[in-house]
C-alpha positions in Angstrom: -21.5 48.5 -9.2 -19.8 45.2 -8.2 -16.5 45.5 -6.3 -14.2 43.0 -4.6 -14.3 42.7 -0.8 -11.7 44.9 0.8 -9.3 42.3 2.3 -7.5 44.3 4.8 -10.5 46.2 6.1 -12.5 43.0 6.5 -9.6 41.4 8.4 -9.3 44.4 10.7 -13.0 44.7 11.4 -13.2 41.0 12.3 -10.2 40.6 14.6 -9.1 44.1 15.8 -11.3 44.0 18.9 -10.4 40.4 19.7 -6.6 40.8 20.2 -4.6 41.5 23.3 -1.6 43.0 21.5 -2.3 44.8 18.2 0.7 44.5 15.8 -1.6 45.0 12.8 -2.2 48.7 13.6 -0.9 51.1 10.9 -1.0 54.4 12.7 1.7 55.9 14.8 0.4 55.4 18.3 -2.7 57.6 18.5 -2.7 60.8 20.5 -5.3 61.6 23.1 -7.2 64.9 22.9 -5.3 65.9 26.1 -1.9 65.1 24.5 -2.8 67.1 21.4 -4.0 70.1 23.4 -0.9 69.9 25.7 1.4 70.1 22.6 -0.6 73.1 21.4 -0.5 74.9 24.8 -4.3 75.1 24.9 -5.6 75.0 28.5 -9.3 75.6 27.8 -10.5 74.2 24.6 -14.1 75.0 25.6 -13.4 78.7 24.8 -12.8 77.7 21.2 -15.5 75.1 20.9 -18.5 76.6 22.7 -19.1 79.4 20.2 -18.9 77.1 17.2 -22.3 76.8 15.5 -22.3 73.2 14.1 -23.2 74.0 10.5 -21.7 72.2 7.5 -18.8 74.7 7.8 -16.7 75.8 4.8 -17.6 73.2 2.2 -14.1 72.6 0.8 -12.5 72.8 4.2 -11.7 75.9 6.3 -9.3 78.4 4.8 -7.2 77.9 8.0 -6.9 74.2 7.4 -6.4 74.2 3.7 -3.5 76.7 4.0 -1.9 74.5 6.7 -2.2 71.5 4.4 -0.7 73.4 1.5 2.3 74.3 3.7 3.1 70.6 3.8 4.1 70.9 0.1 6.7 72.9 -1.8 4.5 74.4 -4.5 0.8 74.0 -3.4 -1.5 76.7 -2.4 -4.9 76.7 -0.7 -6.6 76.5 -4.1 -4.8 73.2 -4.7 -6.3 71.5 -1.7 -9.7 70.0 -0.8 -10.5 68.1 2.4 -12.1 64.6 2.4 -13.3 61.9 4.8 -9.8 60.5 5.4 -7.3 59.5 2.7 -9.7 56.6 1.9 -12.2 59.2 0.7 -9.5 61.2 -1.1 -8.4 58.1 -3.1 -11.9 57.0 -4.0 -12.8 60.5 -5.2 -9.7 60.7 -7.5 -10.4 57.3 -9.1 -14.1 58.1 -9.5 -13.2 61.4 -11.1 -10.6 60.3 -13.5 -11.2 56.7 -14.5 -13.8 55.5 -17.0 -14.6 52.1 -18.4 -11.9 51.0 -20.8 -9.2 53.4 -19.5 -5.8 51.9 -18.8 -4.8 52.2 -15.1 -1.5 51.0 -13.8 -1.3 50.2 -10.1 1.5 48.8 -8.0 0.9 45.8 -5.8 1.1 45.5 -2.8 -0.6 48.7 -2.0 -3.9 49.9 -0.5 -6.5 47.8 -2.3 -8.5 50.9 -3.4 -5.9 51.6 -6.1 -6.7 48.5 -8.2 -10.1 47.3 -7.0 -11.9 50.6 -7.7 -10.6 50.9 -11.3 -11.5 47.2 -11.8 -15.0 47.9 -10.6 -15.4 50.7 -13.1 -14.3 48.5 -15.9 -10.9 50.0 -16.4 -8.1 48.1 -18.1 -6.2 47.7 -14.8 -2.6 46.6 -15.0 -0.8 45.4 -11.9 2.9 46.2 -11.5 4.1 43.7 -8.9 6.7 45.0 -6.4 9.3 42.3 -5.5 12.4 41.9 -3.3 14.5 42.0 -6.5 13.9 45.8 -6.7 13.6 46.2 -2.9 9.8 46.7 -3.4 10.3 49.7 -5.7 8.5 49.8 -9.0 10.5 48.3 -11.9 10.8 51.3 -14.2 11.3 49.2 -17.4 8.2 47.2 -16.6 6.2 50.4 -15.9 7.3 51.8 -19.3 5.9 48.7 -20.9 2.6 48.9 -19.1 2.1 52.7 -19.4 1.1 52.6 -23.1 0.2 55.9 -24.9 -3.1 57.2 -23.6 -2.8 55.6 -20.2 -5.2 57.5 -17.9 -3.7 56.9 -14.5 -0.6 55.5 -12.7 -1.4 54.8 -9.0 1.6 54.5 -6.6 2.0 54.6 -2.8 4.9 56.4 -1.3 6.0 55.5 1.4 4.6 52.1 0.5 2.0 50.2 2.5 2.8 47.4 3.5 6.5 47.2 2.6 7.9 50.5 3.9 9.8 51.0 0.7 10.5 54.7 -0.2 11.0 56.4 -3.6 13.2 59.4 -3.2 12.8 62.5 -5.4 15.1 61.2 -8.1 13.1 58.0 -8.4 9.8 59.8 -8.5 11.1 62.1 -11.2 11.8 59.0 -13.3 8.2 57.9 -12.9 7.1 61.4 -13.8 9.0 61.0 -17.1 7.2 57.8 -17.9 3.8 59.3 -17.1 4.5 62.5 -19.1 5.5 60.4 -22.1 2.1 58.6 -22.2 0.0 61.5 -20.9 -1.0 59.8 -17.6 -2.0 61.3 -14.4 -0.1 60.1 -11.3 -2.0 59.5 -8.1 0.4 59.0 -5.2 -1.1 57.9 -1.9 1.2 59.7 0.5 -0.7 58.9 3.7 2.6 57.8 5.4 4.6 60.8 4.2 6.5 62.2 7.2 7.6 58.9 8.7 11.0 58.5 6.8 13.7 56.9 9.0 16.1 59.7 8.1 16.0 63.5 8.0 14.7 66.1 10.4 11.3 66.3 8.8 11.3 62.7 7.7 9.4 63.8 4.6 10.3 63.0 1.1 9.2 64.9 -2.0 5.5 64.9 -3.0 4.3 64.0 -6.5 2.1 67.0 -6.5 5.2 69.2 -6.5 7.0 67.3 -9.1 4.5 66.9 -11.9 1.8 69.0 -13.6 -0.5 66.0 -13.5 0.6 64.8 -10.1 -2.0 64.2 -7.3 -1.2 63.7 -3.7 -3.5 62.2 -1.1 -2.9 62.4 2.6 -4.5 62.4 6.0 -4.2 63.1 9.7 -4.4 59.3 10.5 -1.0 57.7 10.2 1.9 60.2 10.6 -0.1 62.6 12.7 -1.6 60.0 15.0 -5.2 61.3 14.7 -7.2 58.7 12.8 -10.2 59.5 14.9 -10.6 62.8 13.1 -11.4 61.0 9.8 -9.8 63.9 7.9 -7.9 63.7 4.7 -7.1 65.7 1.6 -6.3 65.9 -2.0 -3.5 68.2 -3.3 -3.1 68.7 -7.0 -3.8 70.9 -10.0 -6.7 73.4 -9.6 -8.6 71.9 -12.6 -8.4 68.4 -10.9 -9.7 69.9 -7.6 -12.6 71.4 -9.5 -13.4 68.1 -11.2 -13.2 66.2 -7.9 -15.6 68.7 -6.3 -18.3 67.6 -8.8 -18.1 64.1 -7.4 -17.5 65.2 -3.8 -20.8 67.1 -3.8 -22.6 63.7 -4.1 -20.8 61.9 -1.2 -19.1 64.3 1.1 -20.5 67.9 1.1 -18.0 68.8 3.8 -15.9 67.3 6.6 -17.0 67.8 10.2 -16.3 71.2 11.7 -14.8 69.7 14.8 -12.5 67.4 12.7 -11.4 70.5 10.7 -10.8 72.5 13.9 -8.6 69.8 15.6 -6.7 69.0 12.4 -5.8 72.7 12.2 -4.6 72.7 15.8 -2.5 69.6 15.0 -0.9 71.0 11.8 -0.1 74.3 13.6 2.0 72.1 15.9 3.2 69.7 13.3 6.8 69.9 14.3 6.0 68.6 17.8 3.9 65.8 16.4 6.5 64.8 13.8 9.2 64.8 16.5 7.1 62.4 18.5 6.3 60.2 15.5 9.9 60.0 14.5 10.9 58.9 18.0 8.3 56.1 17.9 8.9 55.0 14.4 12.7 55.0 14.6 13.0 53.4 18.0 10.5 50.7 17.2 11.9 49.9 13.8 15.3 49.3 15.4 13.6 46.9 17.9 11.9 45.1 15.1 15.1 44.9 13.0 17.0 43.3 15.9 14.1 40.7 16.3 14.1 39.9 12.5 17.8 39.3 12.6 17.4 36.8 15.4 14.5 34.9 13.8 15.6 32.2 11.3 12.0 31.7 9.9 11.5 35.4 9.1 13.1 37.6 6.4 12.4 41.0 5.0 13.4 44.1 3.1 13.9 46.6 5.9 11.6 49.6 5.6 12.9 53.0 5.0 9.7 54.8 6.0 6.1 54.2 7.0 4.7 52.3 10.0 4.5 48.8 8.6 6.8 46.0 7.3 6.2 43.0 5.1 7.6 39.8 6.7 8.3 36.7 4.7 7.9 33.5 6.8 9.2 30.0 6.2 6.4 27.7 7.3 4.1 25.4 5.3 0.9 27.2 6.2 -1.2 30.0 4.6 -0.8 33.5 5.9 -4.4 33.5 7.1 -3.9 30.3 9.0 -0.7 31.7 10.5 -2.4 34.8 11.7 -5.5 33.1 13.1 -3.4 30.5 15.0 -1.1 33.3 16.3 -4.0 35.3 17.5 -5.7 32.3 19.2 -2.5 31.1 20.9 -0.8 34.4 21.8 -3.3 37.2 21.6 -1.0 38.9 19.0 -2.6 40.3 15.8 -0.8 40.5 12.5 -2.4 41.0 9.0 -2.1 38.1 6.6 -0.5 38.8 3.2 -3.5 37.2 1.5 -5.5 40.2 2.6 -3.2 42.2 0.3 -2.9 39.7 -2.5 0.6 38.8 -1.1 0.3 35.2 0.0 3.4 33.9 1.9 3.9 37.2 3.7 2.7 38.9 6.9 2.2 42.6 7.6 3.3 43.9 10.9 2.5 47.4 12.2 5.3 48.3 14.5 4.5 51.8 15.7 2.1 51.1 18.6 3.6 51.5 22.1 7.1 50.1 22.6 6.0 47.8 25.4 3.3 46.4 23.2 5.8 45.8 20.4 8.4 44.1 22.6 5.9 41.8 24.3 4.2 41.0 21.0 7.5 40.0 19.4 8.4 37.9 22.4 5.2 35.9 22.0 5.6 35.6 18.2 9.1 34.1 18.8 7.6 31.5 21.0 4.9 30.8 18.5 7.5 30.4 15.7 9.5 27.9 17.7 6.5 25.8 18.4 5.3 26.0 14.8 8.8 25.0 13.5 8.9 22.0 15.8 5.5 20.8 14.7 6.5 21.2 11.0 9.7 19.3 11.5 
């Protein structure tokens, strides 16, 4: 199978360890094990871990964890959930399970590259629905209707969106459901940033799995829950889909790690504390970023409503990759170039690392922009 190189992951792998200030990070600032256990009120984790026999564990994920994941949804039960190696594993399994050569797949762009590169590699008729400022980076519903012809196999969306931070509310998602139902398509919604909305106590919008009989949600512990090191994700959807996925999962996953499962369960049993922390970070830092964008004449954006990233448009006569490499070399600050997401002319910033990192990073970017503007004049 031939597949395109994964632009964002190649960029992160190459430069993430070379930067001083990482403004490309997409997770809410990661928790330490000590911080997680403190939230949970666990003083001696050894009592829980020492008796564990390190087998494969419960193949589909522990009953404890799958019930906790199901509780993140309105209508899902344990039987509707299977664990995976991160959301990246969840997304790949769904595409590999549903998509065959010649199938029509509609994917938004920008999004996580899996959602169009994997179908393309399978030989699907992959249609790209470009998100633009005109619709505030929401899918154009009329354009989607045109693309989603009868017999379309899959519509792949991302809510909240990476990298724009756009957010489809329940009413908007229901309109997409109507389009999918009319053509018989499944909807895969990558919801890895669900829970980071800028408004609401839970900061959590509706899930496609709860809105549509052929709706599939993927999620993970990485972004909202600040535990990317667990490498634990999940698929939530109809039981028949979970069974079909399990056929493929047996070939590349078997089970997730027992320790990952155990710590993820601890985290979700204390989700309200983790979400409160995540909201404090995401909402404080977006306000800081918004003030900075307002003061920068060379930068424009559609302000995010959710997520941990923003897509910045810059007004300089250089490619996004050249911008990011020069920025890194001169200032130690790391952004992600839009070209890594097939969005040339833009930059992705991850704004939910520590507040001090964000403030210092933006200060250095401002100096870089002033210098670049004077050289371009």
